[in-house]
DRENMARRO-792483 format. One record per residue: x, y, z of N, C-alpha, C, CB in turn; residue in one letter. Coordinates in nm, 3 decimals, padded with zeros to 5 digits. Glycine has a CB too. Layout:
     neast    nnorth       nup    caeast   canorth      caup     ceast    cnorth       cup    cbeast   cbnorth      cbup   r
         X         Y         Z         X         Y         Z         X         Y         Z         X         Y         Z   A
...
This chain:
     neast    nnorth       nup    caeast   canorth      caup     ceast    cnorth       cup    cbeast   cbnorth      cbup   r
   -00.598   -03.503    05.011   -00.708   -03.430    04.951   -00.811   -03.527    04.895   -00.657   -03.338    04.843   L
   -00.935   -03.491    04.913   -01.043   -03.573    04.862   -01.079   -03.531    04.721   -01.165   -03.564    04.953   R
   -01.089   -03.626    04.632   -01.129   -03.594    04.494   -01.278   -03.574    04.487   -01.086   -03.705    04.398   R
   -01.316   -03.474    04.416   -01.457   -03.444    04.398   -01.514   -03.535    04.289   -01.478   -03.294    04.362   R
   -01.629   -03.589    04.314   -01.695   -03.673    04.216   -01.742   -03.588    04.099   -01.813   -03.750    04.280   Q
   -01.722   -03.636    03.978   -01.769   -03.557    03.863   -01.921   -03.543    03.864   -01.723   -03.621    03.731   P
   -01.966   -03.427    03.822   -02.109   -03.402    03.809   -02.153   -03.438    03.669   -02.143   -03.254    03.841   S
   -02.275   -03.481    03.655   -02.329   -03.512    03.524   -02.437   -03.408    03.496   -02.386   -03.658    03.516   I
   -02.420   -03.337    03.384   -02.515   -03.232    03.350   -02.569   -03.259    03.211   -02.448   -03.091    03.358   V
   -02.688   -03.206    03.182   -02.743   -03.226    03.048   -02.664   -03.148    02.944   -02.889   -03.184    03.044   P
   -02.668   -03.194    02.821   -02.603   -03.124    02.711   -02.668   -02.987    02.695   -02.613   -03.206    02.579   A
   -02.595   -02.889    02.640   -02.647   -02.753    02.631   -02.781   -02.741    02.560   -02.549   -02.667    02.562   P
   -02.809   -02.828    02.460   -02.935   -02.814    02.390   -03.053   -02.863    02.474   -02.930   -02.890    02.260   H
   -03.027   -02.928    02.588   -03.134   -02.972    02.676   -03.166   -02.869    02.784   -03.096   -03.104    02.740   C
   -03.084   -02.768    02.797   -03.105   -02.666    02.900   -03.213   -02.570    02.851   -02.973   -02.589    02.933   V
   -03.326   -02.571    02.915   -03.432   -02.481    02.873   -03.490   -02.405    02.992   -03.543   -02.558    02.803   T
   -03.531   -02.476    03.097   -03.604   -02.412    03.204   -03.515   -02.343    03.307   -03.690   -02.513    03.273   R
   -03.424   -02.413    03.364   -03.349   -02.361    03.479   -03.218   -02.301    03.434   -03.325   -02.473    03.581   A
   -03.222   -02.188    03.369   -03.099   -02.127    03.318   -03.009   -02.076    03.429   -03.133   -02.013    03.226   R
   -03.066   -02.031    03.537   -02.984   -01.972    03.643   -02.943   -02.072    03.750   -03.059   -01.858    03.707   R
   -02.997   -02.191    03.747   -02.965   -02.292    03.847   -02.834   -02.363    03.813   -03.079   -02.393    03.860   K
   -02.769   -02.412    03.915   -02.650   -02.494    03.893   -02.696   -02.637    03.863   -02.553   -02.490    04.016   A
   -02.630   -02.699    03.766   -02.671   -02.834    03.725   -02.584   -02.937    03.796   -02.660   -02.850    03.572   W
   -02.645   -03.020    03.876   -02.573   -03.128    03.941   -02.648   -03.260    03.930   -02.548   -03.095    04.088   T
   -02.752   -03.261    03.849   -02.836   -03.379    03.842   -02.819   -03.453    03.710   -02.981   -03.340    03.861   M
   -02.868   -03.572    03.707   -02.866   -03.652    03.586   -02.995   -03.625    03.509   -02.849   -03.804    03.619   K
   -02.982   -03.598    03.381   -03.098   -03.568    03.301   -03.157   -03.696    03.245   -03.063   -03.471    03.187   S
   -03.288   -03.711    03.260   -03.355   -03.829    03.205   -03.416   -03.799    03.070   -03.462   -03.879    03.301   R
   -03.428   -03.670    03.036   -03.491   -03.635    02.910   -03.392   -03.619    02.796   -03.569   -03.508    02.926   T
   -03.267   -03.610    02.827   -03.165   -03.587    02.724   -03.071   -03.706    02.719   -03.087   -03.457    02.753   C
   -03.056   -03.772    02.604   -02.970   -03.889    02.596   -02.821   -03.857    02.611   -02.992   -03.959    02.466   P
   -02.778   -03.741    02.563   -02.637   -03.706    02.576   -02.615   -03.633    02.707   -02.590   -03.620    02.457   E
   -02.508   -03.667    02.776   -02.478   -03.602    02.902   -02.333   -03.559    02.902   -02.507   -03.695    03.022   E
   -02.307   -03.454    02.969   -02.171   -03.401    02.979   -02.121   -03.430    03.120   -02.166   -03.248    02.947   I
   -02.006   -03.492    03.132   -01.949   -03.519    03.262   -01.844   -03.412    03.289   -01.888   -03.662    03.270   V
   -01.859   -03.344    03.401   -01.767   -03.236    03.436   -01.715   -03.259    03.577   -01.835   -03.099    03.425   V
   -01.607   -03.191    03.610   -01.547   -03.210    03.742   -01.588   -03.103    03.841   -01.398   -03.214    03.730   S
   -01.682   -03.018    03.805   -01.731   -02.916    03.896   -01.876   -02.887    03.864   -01.646   -02.788    03.888   R
   -01.941   -02.811    03.950   -02.080   -02.774    03.926   -02.082   -02.665    03.820   -02.149   -02.725    04.058   V
   -02.166   -02.682    03.720   -02.176   -02.585    03.613   -02.293   -02.491    03.637   -02.191   -02.655    03.477   L
   -02.276   -02.370    03.592   -02.385   -02.274    03.592   -02.433   -02.259    03.448   -02.342   -02.136    03.654   T
   -02.541   -02.187    03.431   -02.594   -02.166    03.296   -02.493   -02.092    03.209   -02.725   -02.087    03.302   A
   -02.414   -02.002    03.268   -02.314   -01.929    03.191   -02.208   -02.022    03.134   -02.248   -01.823    03.278   A
   -02.178   -02.131    03.205   -02.079   -02.227    03.155   -02.129   -02.303    03.034   -02.041   -02.323    03.264   D
   -02.261   -02.314    03.018   -02.317   -02.390    02.907   -02.327   -02.308    02.780   -02.452   -02.442    02.945   L
   -02.309   -02.178    02.787   -02.313   -02.094    02.668   -02.180   -02.108    02.594   -02.341   -01.945    02.705   K
   -02.181   -02.074    02.466   -02.060   -02.085    02.385   -01.958   -01.979    02.425   -02.094   -02.073    02.237   M
   -02.005   -01.859    02.455   -01.913   -01.753    02.496   -01.960   -01.695    02.627   -01.902   -01.643    02.388   T
   -01.866   -01.662    02.710   -01.899   -01.595    02.834   -01.888   -01.445    02.810   -01.807   -01.640    02.952   T
   -01.947   -01.363    02.895   -01.943   -01.218    02.872   -01.801   -01.163    02.858   -02.012   -01.147    02.985   P
   -01.703   -01.222    02.924   -01.567   -01.170    02.914   -01.504   -01.204    02.779   -01.482   -01.226    03.026   S
   -01.560   -01.299    02.704   -01.504   -01.338    02.576   -01.584   -01.284    02.458   -01.495   -01.487    02.566   R
   -01.678   -01.193    02.483   -01.750   -01.134    02.372   -01.654   -01.050    02.290   -01.869   -01.049    02.422   L
   -01.660   -01.066    02.159   -01.570   -00.996    02.070   -01.604   -00.847    02.068   -01.576   -01.055    01.927   R
   -01.507   -00.760    02.092   -01.534   -00.616    02.081   -01.576   -00.580    01.939   -01.410   -00.535    02.123   P
   -01.662   -00.480    01.927   -01.713   -00.437    01.797   -01.598   -00.393    01.707   -01.815   -00.322    01.814   V
   -01.498   -00.327    01.764   -01.384   -00.283    01.686   -01.306   -00.399    01.625   -01.292   -00.200    01.771   G
   -01.297   -00.510    01.696   -01.228   -00.628    01.643   -01.309   -00.688    01.528   -01.206   -00.734    01.755   I
   -01.441   -00.688    01.541   -01.526   -00.734    01.431   -01.504   -00.647    01.308   -01.675   -00.733    01.473   T
   -01.504   -00.515    01.328   -01.482   -00.423    01.216   -01.344   -00.441    01.156   -01.499   -00.277    01.263   A
   -01.243   -00.460    01.240   -01.106   -00.479    01.189   -01.095   -00.611    01.113   -01.006   -00.476    01.305   L
   -01.163   -00.714    01.160   -01.163   -00.841    01.088   -01.226   -00.825    00.950   -01.237   -00.948    01.169   S
   -01.338   -00.754    00.944   -01.402   -00.729    00.814   -01.310   -00.646    00.724   -01.538   -00.656    00.834   I
   -01.240   -00.550    00.784   -01.144   -00.469    00.710   -01.034   -00.556    00.648   -01.082   -00.362    00.802   F
   -00.982   -00.651    00.725   -00.879   -00.741    00.673   -00.935   -00.835    00.567   -00.816   -00.822    00.787   F
   -01.062   -00.878    00.583   -01.124   -00.960    00.477   -01.134   -00.879    00.348   -01.264   -01.010    00.520   W
   -01.172   -00.753    00.361   -01.180   -00.666    00.242   -01.042   -00.652    00.178   -01.235   -00.526    00.280   A
   -00.938   -00.638    00.259   -00.802   -00.630    00.207   -00.762   -00.757    00.134   -00.705   -00.604    00.319   G
   -00.807   -00.872    00.186   -00.777   -00.999    00.119   -00.846   -01.006   -00.016   -00.820   -01.118    00.207   A
   -00.970   -00.964   -00.022   -01.045   -00.968   -00.149   -00.983   -00.872   -00.250   -01.194   -00.934   -00.126   V
   -00.951   -00.751   -00.205   -00.894   -00.650   -00.295   -00.758   -00.695   -00.348   -00.880   -00.515   -00.223   I
   -00.673   -00.749   -00.260   -00.541   -00.794   -00.307   -00.554   -00.917   -00.398   -00.450   -00.826   -00.187   S
   -00.655   -01.002   -00.375   -00.679   -01.115   -00.465   -00.719   -01.065   -00.603   -00.788   -01.207   -00.408   F
   -00.809   -00.966   -00.607   -00.852   -00.910   -00.736   -00.734   -00.844   -00.807   -00.966   -00.808   -00.716   I
   -00.648   -00.774   -00.731   -00.531   -00.711   -00.790   -00.436   -00.817   -00.849   -00.456   -00.625   -00.685   A
   -00.413   -00.925   -00.774   -00.326   -01.032   -00.825   -00.387   -01.097   -00.948   -00.302   -01.138   -00.716   A
   -00.518   -01.120   -00.947   -00.585   -01.181   -01.062   -00.578   -01.090   -01.184   -00.731   -01.214   -01.029   A
   -00.596   -00.959   -01.163   -00.591   -00.867   -01.277   -00.449   -00.856   -01.335   -00.641   -00.728   -01.236   S
   -00.348   -00.874   -01.250   -00.210   -00.873   -01.300   -00.178   -01.004   -01.372   -00.110   -00.850   -01.184   L
   -00.240   -01.111   -01.326   -00.215   -01.241   -01.388   -00.286   -01.253   -01.522   -00.261   -01.353   -01.294   L
   -00.409   -01.206   -01.529   -00.488   -01.214   -01.652   -00.501   -01.075   -01.713   -00.628   -01.275   -01.624   F
   -00.396   -01.030   -01.779   -00.397   -00.897   -01.840   -00.497   -00.891   -01.954   -00.257   -00.859   -01.891   R
   -00.561   -00.777   -01.966   -00.659   -00.757   -02.071   -00.798   -00.808   -02.035   -00.613   -00.823   -02.195   G
   -00.815   -00.861   -01.914   -00.947   -00.910   -01.875   -01.034   -00.793   -01.828   -00.935   -01.017   -01.763   S
   -01.156   -00.822   -01.790   -01.246   -00.718   -01.742   -01.196   -00.654   -01.612   -01.386   -00.776   -01.721   F
   -01.106   -00.723   -01.542   -01.050   -00.669   -01.418   -00.953   -00.555   -01.444   -00.980   -00.780   -01.340   L
   -00.901   -00.547   -01.564   -00.804   -00.443   -01.601   -00.859   -00.302   -01.580   -00.760   -00.461   -01.747   E
   -00.989   -00.286   -01.600   -01.049   -00.154   -01.587   -01.046   -00.102   -01.443   -01.191   -00.157   -01.638   S
   -01.030   -00.190   -01.346   -01.023   -00.147   -01.207   -00.899   -00.063   -01.178   -01.025   -00.267   -01.114   L
   -00.796   -00.078   -01.259   -00.673   -00.003   -01.237   -00.688    00.144   -01.272   -00.560   -00.064   -01.318   W
   -00.802    00.184   -01.326   -00.826    00.327   -01.351   -00.833    00.405   -01.221   -00.957    00.346   -01.431   K
   -00.862    00.334   -01.111   -00.866    00.398   -00.980   -00.727    00.442   -00.934   -00.927    00.304   -00.878   L
   -00.625    00.366   -00.971   -00.487    00.398   -00.931   -00.391    00.353   -01.041   -00.451    00.329   -00.795   N
   -00.381    00.434   -01.148   -00.296    00.392   -01.261   -00.147    00.389   -01.226   -00.317    00.485   -01.379   P
   -00.105    00.474   -01.131    00.038    00.472   -01.091    00.076    00.340   -01.026    00.069    00.589   -00.994   R
   -00.013    00.287   -00.944    00.013    00.157   -00.882    00.019    00.047   -00.987   -00.095    00.125   -00.776   A
   -00.068    00.056   -01.088   -00.068   -00.044   -01.194    00.065   -00.042   -01.270   -00.185   -00.020   -01.291   H
    00.113    00.079   -01.301    00.241    00.091   -01.370    00.354    00.032   -01.286    00.272    00.238   -01.403   E
    00.351    00.059   -01.157    00.453    00.005   -01.067    00.450   -00.146   -01.060    00.436    00.062   -00.928   G
    00.330   -00.203   -01.050    00.317   -00.349   -01.043    00.357   -00.415   -01.174    00.174   -00.387   -01.006   F
    00.318   -00.356   -01.286    00.355   -00.413   -01.416    00.507   -00.410   -01.431    00.286   -00.336   -01.533   V
    00.571   -00.304   -01.380    00.717   -00.294   -01.387    00.788   -00.403   -01.306    00.762   -00.158   -01.337   G
    00.725   -00.447   -01.199    00.784   -00.552   -01.115    00.773   -00.688   -01.183    00.717   -00.556   -00.976   I
    00.667   -00.707   -01.260    00.648   -00.833   -01.331    00.581   -00.938   -01.245    00.781   -00.886   -01.379   G
    00.627   -01.061   -01.257    00.566   -01.174   -01.188    00.576   -01.159   -01.036    00.631   -01.305   -01.232   V
    00.674   -01.084   -00.988    00.689   -01.064   -00.844    00.570   -00.989   -00.786    00.819   -00.989   -00.814   W
    00.508   -00.903   -00.867    00.390   -00.830   -00.820    00.275   -00.926   -00.792    00.347   -00.725   -00.924   A
    00.260   -01.027   -00.875    00.154   -01.126   -00.854    00.181   -01.203   -00.726    00.145   -01.223   -00.975   I
    00.306   -01.242   -00.705    00.342   -01.314   -00.583    00.324   -01.225   -00.459    00.487   -01.363   -00.591   L
    00.362   -01.098   -00.470    00.346   -01.004   -00.359    00.199   -00.987   -00.322    00.408   -00.867   -00.395   L
    00.114   -00.964   -00.422   -00.028   -00.944   -00.394   -00.093   -01.073   -00.344   -00.100   -00.895   -00.520   M
   -00.045   -01.187   -00.389   -00.096   -01.314   -00.337   -00.057   -01.331   -00.191   -00.042   -01.432   -00.421   S
    00.066   -01.294   -00.157    00.111   -01.303   -00.017    00.031   -01.208    00.071    00.261   -01.270   -00.005   A
    00.003   -01.088    00.021   -00.079   -00.991    00.096   -00.219   -01.048    00.115   -00.086   -00.854    00.021   V
   -00.273   -01.111    00.013   -00.406   -01.171    00.020   -00.411   -01.278    00.130   -00.445   -01.233   -00.115   C
   -00.314   -01.367    00.131   -00.310   -01.475    00.230   -00.290   -01.417    00.370   -00.197   -01.575    00.198   V
   -00.200   -01.321    00.385   -00.174   -01.261    00.516   -00.299   -01.190    00.569   -00.057   -01.162    00.508   A
   -00.367   -01.115    00.485   -00.489   -01.045    00.528   -00.599   -01.144    00.565   -00.539   -00.951    00.417   C
   -00.614   -01.250    00.487   -00.716   -01.351    00.518   -00.685   -01.421    00.650   -00.726   -01.454    00.404   A
   -00.558   -01.451    00.673   -00.521   -01.516    00.799   -00.544   -01.422    00.918   -00.374   -01.560    00.795   M
   -00.507   -01.294    00.903   -00.529   -01.198    01.011   -00.678   -01.182    01.038   -00.467   -01.061    00.976   A
   -00.759   -01.176    00.932   -00.904   -01.162    00.949   -00.962   -01.282    01.024   -00.973   -01.146    00.812   A
   -00.921   -01.400    00.983   -00.972   -01.522    01.049   -00.925   -01.528    01.194   -00.927   -01.648    00.974   A
   -00.800   -01.494    01.218   -00.747   -01.497    01.354   -00.814   -01.395    01.445   -00.599   -01.472    01.353   G
   -00.839   -01.275    01.393   -00.910   -01.174    01.472   -01.053   -01.219    01.500   -00.910   -01.039    01.399   L
   -01.118   -01.274    01.400   -01.257   -01.318    01.415   -01.269   -01.425    01.523   -01.311   -01.370    01.282   W
   -01.174   -01.517    01.524   -01.176   -01.627    01.621   -01.125   -01.584    01.757   -01.093   -01.742    01.571   R
   -01.061   -01.469    01.765   -01.008   -01.422    01.893   -00.878   -01.490    01.932   -01.109   -01.444    02.001   G
   -00.802   -01.533    01.834   -00.677   -01.603    01.864   -00.560   -01.505    01.873   -00.647   -01.709    01.756   S
   -00.466   -01.540    01.956   -00.350   -01.455    01.980   -00.267   -01.435    01.854   -00.263   -01.513    02.090   R
   -00.251   -01.541    01.774   -00.171   -01.530    01.651   -00.238   -01.435    01.552   -00.151   -01.668    01.586   W
   -00.369   -01.430    01.550   -00.440   -01.336    01.463   -00.415   -01.192    01.505   -00.589   -01.365    01.462   G
   -00.416   -01.171    01.637   -00.386   -01.040    01.692   -00.245   -00.995    01.652   -00.400   -01.041    01.846   Y
   -00.148   -01.084    01.673   -00.009   -01.049    01.642    00.013   -01.028    01.492    00.086   -01.159    01.693   L
   -00.049   -01.111    01.409   -00.036   -01.095    01.265   -00.097   -00.964    01.219   -00.102   -01.212    01.191   L
   -00.214   -00.930    01.271   -00.276   -00.802    01.236   -00.188   -00.686    01.280   -00.416   -00.791    01.300   A
   -00.132   -00.696    01.398   -00.044   -00.590    01.449    00.077   -00.572    01.358    00.001   -00.622    01.593   F
    00.139   -00.683    01.319    00.258   -00.677    01.231    00.221   -00.619    01.095    00.321   -00.817    01.214   V
    00.108   -00.661    01.039    00.066   -00.609    00.909    00.039   -00.458    00.916   -00.060   -00.682    00.859   L
   -00.019   -00.413    01.025   -00.044   -00.270    01.040    00.086   -00.191    01.057   -00.136   -00.245    01.160   L
    00.183   -00.248    01.126    00.314   -00.183    01.140    00.382   -00.172    01.004    00.405   -00.262    01.240   I
    00.375   -00.279    00.925    00.433   -00.276    00.790    00.365   -00.169    00.706    00.420   -00.414    00.721   I
    00.231   -00.160    00.717    00.156   -00.058    00.644    00.199    00.081    00.688    00.005   -00.077    00.664   N
    00.218    00.100    00.818    00.260    00.230    00.870    00.398    00.268    00.818    00.261    00.228    01.024   L
    00.490    00.174    00.817    00.625    00.201    00.765    00.618    00.238    00.618    00.717    00.078    00.785   I
    00.535    00.166    00.541    00.519    00.198    00.399    00.460    00.336    00.378    00.432    00.094    00.332   G
    00.359    00.372    00.457    00.299    00.505    00.445    00.400    00.614    00.477    00.178    00.516    00.537   D
    00.476    00.596    00.584    00.576    00.696    00.622    00.683    00.708    00.514    00.642    00.659    00.757   I
    00.729    00.595    00.461    00.830    00.598    00.355    00.778    00.668    00.230    00.875    00.455    00.319   A
    00.653    00.642    00.192    00.595    00.707    00.075    00.585    00.858    00.092    00.457    00.650    00.046   N
    00.552    00.902    00.212    00.540    01.046    00.237    00.677    01.112    00.240    00.465    01.072    00.370   V
    00.771    01.052    00.313    00.905    01.109    00.327    00.979    01.113    00.193    00.987    01.029    00.429   V
    00.968    01.008    00.115    01.037    01.002   -00.014    00.963    01.077   -00.124    01.058    00.858   -00.055   L
    00.842    01.122   -00.095    00.765    01.198   -00.192    00.705    01.114   -00.304    00.850    01.303   -00.251   G
    00.702    00.983   -00.287    00.650    00.895   -00.391    00.497    00.900   -00.397    00.696    00.751   -00.366   M
    00.434    00.909   -00.284    00.287    00.913   -00.277    00.248    01.001   -00.158    00.227    00.768   -00.264   E
    00.237    01.132   -00.178    00.205    01.221   -00.067    00.068    01.194   -00.004    00.211    01.364   -00.114   P
   -00.024    01.135   -00.081   -00.157    01.105   -00.027   -00.152    00.996    00.080   -00.250    01.063   -00.139   R
   -00.041    00.927    00.091   -00.027    00.823    00.193   -00.027    00.882    00.333    00.102    00.742    00.171   A
   -00.010    01.013    00.344   -00.013    01.079    00.475   -00.148    01.060    00.543    00.018    01.229    00.459   A
   -00.252    01.041    00.466   -00.386    01.019    00.524   -00.388    00.887    00.602   -00.494    01.017    00.412   V
   -00.314    00.789    00.557   -00.315    00.658    00.622   -00.241    00.654    00.754   -00.257    00.558    00.532   G
   -00.148    00.746    00.776   -00.067    00.742    00.899   -00.152    00.757    01.024    00.040    00.852    00.895   I
   -00.234    00.861    01.038   -00.315    00.870    01.161   -00.419    00.757    01.173   -00.386    01.005    01.167   P
   -00.466    00.707    01.060   -00.563    00.597    01.065   -00.498    00.472    01.123   -00.620    00.568    00.924   I
   -00.379    00.438    01.073   -00.309    00.320    01.122   -00.269    00.339    01.269   -00.183    00.291    01.036   V
   -00.226    00.459    01.306   -00.191    00.484    01.446   -00.312    00.468    01.537   -00.132    00.625    01.460   L
   -00.429    00.511    01.492   -00.551    00.495    01.571   -00.587    00.348    01.588   -00.668    00.569    01.505   T
   -00.573    00.270    01.480   -00.603    00.127    01.488   -00.504    00.057    01.580   -00.600    00.062    01.348   I
   -00.376    00.095    01.571   -00.276    00.035    01.660   -00.303    00.071    01.806   -00.135    00.081    01.619   L
   -00.343    00.196    01.831   -00.378    00.236    01.967   -00.496    00.155    02.019   -00.411    00.387    01.973   A
   -00.592    00.129    01.932   -00.706    00.045    01.971   -00.658   -00.096    02.005   -00.811    00.040    01.859   F
   -00.567   -00.151    01.924   -00.521   -00.288    01.947   -00.444   -00.304    02.078   -00.433   -00.332    01.832   L
   -00.380   -00.198    02.125   -00.305   -00.209    02.250   -00.387   -00.164    02.371   -00.176   -00.128    02.241   V
   -00.514   -00.133    02.350   -00.599   -00.094    02.462   -00.620   -00.212    02.556   -00.735   -00.040    02.411   S
   -00.652   -00.182    02.679   -00.667   -00.285    02.783   -00.778   -00.384    02.749   -00.696   -00.220    02.918   R
   -00.890   -00.335    02.699   -01.003   -00.423    02.668   -00.967   -00.523    02.558   -01.125   -00.341    02.627   R
   -00.899   -00.475    02.454   -00.863   -00.564    02.344   -00.758   -00.665    02.388   -00.810   -00.482    02.224   V
   -00.660   -00.619    02.465   -00.559   -00.714    02.514   -00.621   -00.818    02.605   -00.447   -00.640    02.588   R
   -00.719   -00.778    02.685   -00.789   -00.873    02.772   -00.867   -00.976    02.688   -00.884   -00.798    02.868   R
   -00.926   -00.930    02.577   -00.999   -01.022    02.490   -00.907   -01.128    02.431   -01.069   -00.944    02.379   F
   -00.787   -01.087    02.391   -00.693   -01.182    02.332   -00.608   -01.253    02.436   -00.603   -01.111    02.233   F
   -00.626   -01.222    02.560   -00.549   -01.284    02.667   -00.443   -01.190    02.716   -00.485   -01.416    02.620   G
   -00.423   -01.186    02.845   -00.326   -01.093    02.904   -00.183   -01.126    02.866   -00.340   -01.093    03.053   N
   -00.159   -01.244    02.812   -00.023   -01.281    02.772    00.024   -01.200    02.651   -00.015   -01.430    02.742   A
   -00.070   -01.137    02.580   -00.032   -01.056    02.465    00.020   -00.924    02.515   -00.151   -01.036    02.367   V
    00.146   -00.898    02.491    00.203   -00.769    02.529    00.283   -00.716    02.412    00.292   -00.781    02.656   S
    00.240   -00.603    02.362    00.306   -00.544    02.246    00.365   -00.412    02.287    00.207   -00.526    02.129   V
C-alpha cells in the first residue's frame, strides 16, 4: 500500500474565502499550519460538525442539573450555617428542613454529594461526554425510586408529580437522537 502524503492546510482562523473548497495547499498568509493525513473540507475546520450539535433537550437538562447543584449547595450551606439568612429559604419546605436537621451532619454531607453529582452530570451533559450521560441517567433513576418510595409509603404524596416528569426525561435520554449524540456505544 502506498502511504498518502500529508496535506498542509491553513489554521481555522485563516479560512475566510473558500469555505466550501477542499484545502490541499500551503498557506502563505497564515504562519500556523495544520498537517493532516487527508484532504480537509470546510466542515472539518469547524469546532462541531452537524452530527455533533447538542440537542436542545440536552442543553435544557444540563441547565436543570446546574440548577440542582446550586440548590443543593444552598441547602447544604443553610444546614451548615444555622441561623443565617439562608434559613428563611426552608419556609418553602419545612418538612424537609425538619428531616435534614434530624439527620444532623449527614444531611450536610448528603446535600454536598448531591451538589457534586449534579454539577458533574451538568458538565458531562454539556460537553457531550458518555460519562455525563450515564451519571445523569443514574441520578434520574435514583430520583424516580425516591419519588415512588415517597408516594407508596405515604411520606410525601406530592412526589407523584415527579414520577411522570422523570419518566419523560428518561424516555428522552434513551431516544435514538440523544444516544447518537453521545455515541452509539451508549446502551441503557
